[in-house]
N, C-alpha and C positions, 0 to 999 in steps of 0.2 A: 951754338948749343950751350956754352958756358953762360952766356947772358941770360938765357931762358932759366937756367938753374938758379942764377943769382937773383933774378926777378921773383922766382918761386920762393926762395929763401926769404927774400925781403917781404913778400906778401905774407908768408907764414909767420914771420916775426911780428908784422903789424897785427895779424889776427890774434896772436898770443897776448900782445899788449892790450888789445881791445877786450879780450875775454877777462883779463884781470881787472880792468876798469869797470866792468859791468856789475861788479859787486857793489851794491849801494851802501851808503853809510847806515841806513836802517838795518840792512842785513848784518853788517859788522856789529852794530849795537846789539842786535838780537842774539848773535852768536856769543858775544861777550857776556851778556846776561845769563844765557843758558850755561855757559862755562862756570860762572859763579854759583848758579843754582846747583849744578852737579857737585861742586865743592861743599855747599851747604848740606845737601842731602846725604852725603857720606860722612859728615861730621857726627861724632858720637852724641853731641848735645841734641841734634835733630832726631837721631835714631831713638834716643831716650824719650823725647817729647812724643814722637809718633807712636812708639810701642806702648807708652803709658796710656795714651788715648785709646788705642785699639784694645789694650787689656781691660780698660774700664767698660767698653761697650760691645765687644765682640759677641758676648753671650745673648744680646738682644736680637741678633740677626740669625735668621734661619734660611737655608737654601729653599728655593722655590720662587714661584711667580708673585706671591703675595708680598706687597710692600706696606707694612704697617705704618700708621701715622707717626709713631715715635721715631721711625727711621729718618724722616725728613728733619726732625729737630736735631738728631745726632749728626746728620750730614751737615747742617748749617753750623753747628758748633765746631765740627772738624774743619770745615772750610775757613771759618773765622780764625781759629787758633793757628792752623798751619800757614795760611796766607799771611797773617800778621807777623808770624815768626820770620818767614822768608823775606817779607817786605822790609822789616827792620834790619835784617842782615844785609840785604841788597843796598839799602840806603846808606848803611855804614861803609859799604865798598864803593858805591856809585851815588854820590849825593843828589844827582839830578834824576835818579830812578823814579819812574811812575808806574805803579802796578796797573792802573787803568790802561795806560798806553801799551804796556807789555801784554796784557790780556788781549787787547785788540790785535797786536802783532801775532800772537799765538793763534787766535781764531782765524786769521788770514791764512796761516800756514797749516791749519789742522789736518788737511788731507795729504800734506806732503811730508809730515814729520812722524817719526815713530821711535820707540824705545822706552825704557823704563822711566826716564826723567819726564818725558812727555806724558806717559800714562799717569804718572803721579800728578802732574800739573793739570791734566784733564779731570782727575778725580776731584778737583776743587769745584769744577763747574758742571760735571756730569754725574748725576746720582748713580747711574748704573755702574760706572767705572768705580766709584767709591764703594758701592755694595760688593762688587767683585773683590776689591781690595780687602774689605773687612771679612768677607766669607773665606777668602784664601788664608787670612790670618787665623781665623777660627779653626779651619781644617788643620793648619800647622800646629796650633796649640793643643788640639784634640788628638794629635798623632795620626790623622787621616791622610797625611801626605807622606808617601813612601820616600825615604832617603835613598841615596845611591849605594849604601852599604849592602843592600840585598841584590844589587845589580851586578856587582863585581865579584868574580870568583877567582881566587888565586890558588893555583895548584903547581906542584913541581913538574918540571919538564922531564927530569931524569929520576928514576926510582932508585932509592938507596938500598 
């Protein structure tokens, strides 16, 4: 019986080692790049760049199905500015970084990844994601997004 348990433990350890080696170097590289992008996106310099752009153009966008011709020009400008900024920052951190290669990796994983970082990355290549971003920004600027201050009510437990 003890030999059977030892064999099982040995087999289990072999499987654990195998599962660790199944992570490809491409996956590790992708994760490293995403980690750096997360750092870039929370940096004040990036926040200022993005909010300046959104401030400049949010008033052109209106909710609804209609997509005006000028939307696409604004989208192209946004993509160019933000992609270039991120690419320059990534190259300074990873000299061998290639935006084209990263975009290909991103597209391969599109159905498997989620979160704010990926939503922002997809806003570079997907017009509707960009439009949602700028309309959300507009709603916030116009005070149409309700904050949590009206959702929380504080009252004393004991009456004085």
